[in-house]
C-alpha positions in Angstrom: 99.1 88.6 84.2 102.1 90.1 86.1 105.3 88.2 86.8 106.0 86.4 90.0 108.4 89.1 91.1 105.9 91.9 90.5 103.2 90.1 92.4 105.6 89.4 95.3 106.4 93.1 95.5 102.7 93.9 95.5 102.0 91.3 98.2 104.9 92.5 100.4 103.6 96.1 100.2 100.0 95.1 100.9 100.8 92.6 103.7 103.7 94.5 105.3 106.4 91.9 104.9 107.4 89.1 102.6 107.4 85.6 104.0 107.0 82.0 102.8 103.2 82.2 103.2 103.2 85.2 100.8 105.2 83.3 98.2 102.9 80.3 98.5 99.8 82.5 98.2 101.1 84.3 95.2 102.0 81.1 93.4 98.7 79.4 94.4 96.7 82.3 93.0 98.7 82.6 89.8 98.1 78.8 89.2 94.4 79.2 89.9 94.1 82.0 87.4 96.1 80.2 84.8 94.0 77.0 85.1 90.8 79.0 84.7 92.3 81.1 81.8 91.8 84.4 83.6 94.6 86.8 82.4 93.5 90.1 83.8 91.7 89.8 87.2 92.1 93.5 87.9 90.8 94.6 84.5 88.5 93.1 82.0 88.2 89.8 84.0 87.5 91.5 87.4 83.9 90.3 87.7 84.6 86.7 86.5 86.2 85.4 89.7 85.0 84.4 93.2 87.7 82.9 95.4 87.2 80.9 98.6 90.2 80.9 101.0 90.6 78.4 103.8 93.0 80.1 106.1 93.4 83.5 107.7 97.1 83.8 107.4 99.7 85.5 105.1 98.8 83.4 102.1 95.3 84.8 102.0 96.5 88.4 101.7 98.7 87.3 98.7 95.8 85.5 97.1 93.7 88.7 97.4 96.5 90.8 95.8 96.9 88.5 92.8 93.2 87.9 92.2 91.8 91.3 93.1 89.1 89.5 95.1 88.2 91.3 98.3 85.7 90.6 101.1 84.2 94.0 100.6 83.6 93.3 96.9 81.9 90.0 97.9 84.4 88.2 95.7 86.6 86.7 98.5 84.9 84.1 100.7 86.5 82.9 103.9 86.1 79.4 105.2 88.0 78.8 108.5 89.4 75.4 107.8 93.0 76.1 108.7 94.4 75.0 105.3 96.7 76.7 102.9 94.2 76.2 100.1 91.9 78.2 97.9 89.2 77.5 95.4 88.9 79.7 92.3 85.5 79.9 90.6 84.9 81.4 87.2 81.3 82.7 87.6 80.8 83.0 83.8 81.0 79.3 83.2 81.0 77.6 86.6 84.4 76.1 86.3 86.2 75.8 89.7 89.5 74.5 90.8 90.7 73.9 94.4 94.4 74.2 95.0 96.1 73.2 98.3 99.7 73.5 99.4 101.4 70.2 99.8 102.8 69.5 103.3 105.7 67.7 101.5 106.9 71.1 100.1 108.3 72.0 103.5 110.6 68.9 103.5 111.5 69.5 99.9 112.5 73.1 100.8 114.9 71.8 103.5 116.4 69.3 101.0 116.8 72.0 98.3 118.4 74.5 100.5 120.1 72.9 103.6 122.7 75.7 103.5 120.1 78.2 104.7 119.5 78.1 108.5 116.3 80.2 108.6 113.3 78.0 107.9 111.3 81.0 106.5 114.2 82.1 104.2 114.7 78.4 103.1 111.0 78.1 102.2 110.8 81.5 100.6 113.6 80.6 98.1 112.5 77.0 97.5 108.8 78.0 97.0 109.9 80.4 94.2 111.9 77.6 92.5 109.7 74.5 93.0 107.4 73.3 90.3 103.6 73.7 90.7 103.4 69.9 91.0 105.8 69.9 93.9 104.1 72.7 95.7 100.4 72.1 95.1 97.6 69.5 94.8 94.9 70.6 92.3 91.4 69.3 91.9 88.6 70.4 89.7 85.5 70.9 91.8 81.9 72.1 91.6 80.9 75.1 93.8 77.2 75.9 94.0 76.9 79.7 94.3 73.4 81.0 95.1 72.6 84.5 93.8 73.4 86.1 97.2 77.0 84.9 97.0 77.7 86.8 93.8 79.5 90.1 93.8 77.1 92.9 93.2 74.1 91.0 94.6 71.5 93.4 95.9 69.1 91.6 98.1 66.4 92.4 100.5 67.4 93.8 103.9 65.6 92.2 106.8 65.4 93.3 110.5 66.0 91.0 113.4 62.9 90.6 115.5 65.0 90.4 118.7 67.8 93.1 118.4 66.4 95.3 115.6 69.7 95.1 113.6 69.5 94.8 109.8 70.5 91.6 108.1 71.8 91.3 104.5 72.1 88.6 101.9 69.7 86.0 103.3 71.7 85.4 106.5 68.7 85.5 108.7 67.4 82.5 110.7 63.7 81.6 111.1 62.9 80.2 114.5 59.5 79.8 116.2 57.9 82.2 113.8 60.5 84.9 114.3 63.2 86.3 112.0 66.5 86.4 113.9 70.1 87.4 113.1 72.6 84.7 113.7 73.8 86.2 117.0 70.2 86.3 118.4 69.7 82.7 117.1 72.6 81.6 119.3 75.5 81.6 116.8 77.2 84.6 118.3 81.0 84.9 118.5 80.6 87.6 121.1 78.9 87.9 124.5 77.3 91.2 125.6 78.7 92.6 128.8 
């Protein structure tokens, strides 16, 4: 595994800037990999890991940099829960650990570096220095991953009876004898004009 400084440089380059969220994300992902015993997520261990992130902010980009998990590789899963947290799953043995940033770390950052006016700069420095126990809550969990959630899954492609668009990975909805995509079933995030 790379050092904290190396991952922070990589995260800054990938994300476009370095901020407190990036530092948290790098530390969070490094801890997750360490707890699972995954040393080389970009090499020999690259197919062992599936990561669920719970926020779409800076920390998520950092988690992706450290773990090598990407949406397009089907190894990064997004759950919009608004929490600086991630669950790391070793698909070879089913072990999973959820790690969440502690809210108390913000107060501790202010206490550690009251001489720094900028909250972001204060947190960036403190988050580099603080112990894992001060920054994060960890919990071993079980994550049930059906086959279609695994990277590399090649499933049947089905066509929506209403719009005619293809649907991958068992994401279709059966309603009144019809096969529908989620949008046609009423779960759309967009409205046609």
